[in-house]
N, C-alpha and C positions, 0 to 999 in steps of 0.2 A: 612406486606410482601410489599417490593418494587418493583416494575416493572417498566420496560422502553420499548420504542419502539425502533427497531433496524433502522437506517437511510438505510441500505442496504435491507434487505429482508422484512421489514415492520411488522415483528411479535412483540407481545408483549411478553416479556419475565422477567424472574427473573433477580434481579441484579446480581446475582451470574454467570449469562450468558454472562456477560460483562467484561471486563479487569479493573482494577483500573486504574485511572489516575486523580492523584491530582489536576490539573490545570483546570479540568472542573468543571461545576456549581454541578452537581450530584455526582461528584467523580468517575464516572464510563465513559467509552470509548461510542461513539455514535454508534458503530458496535459492534454486538455480537462476540462472539468468533468463533462461525461456519462461519461467514462469514469473519472475521479477517484472519481465516485459509485458507480459499480459496483464498482471495486476496493476503495473501503471498506466497502461492503456485504459483499463477498466476505470480507475480513479480520475483520470483526464477527461473520459467520457461522461462521469457524473460530476464535473464541475460544473457550478451555477454561474460563473462569471463573478465580475467584481463586487463586493459587498459595499452598501450605501456608507457614506461618510456622514459625519465623523464616529470613527471606531469608539464603540462604546454607548454611542447613541441608542435611543429607543428603538428607532428603525433598523438600527446593526442589530441589536441582541434580539428582536423579533424575527429577523432574517436567518439569524444563525439558527434558531430554534426551528423554524420551518424548514430549513434545510436538513437540519438533522433528524426530524421527523420522517421527511422523504426517504433519506438513507435506512433509517431504522425499518419501516413499511418495506423497503426494497429486498433486505437482507433474511425477514421474516417468511416470505415466500418462497 
């Protein structure tokens, strides 16, 4: 039975608790499915909706920078 330690929660779990990832040395992600699910939910909650069109316009670039600064500020606290 192959086990692996989750890089997020630190728990040792069976290999089936990790998503497959052919590019990794073990063939599995380093984050367990439960932690990945929490992470994906957090990212979705931080979603700001669609960006202004056209891509690359001045408004689009300003919005990207605004969103990035909000995310940076949230991670600093």
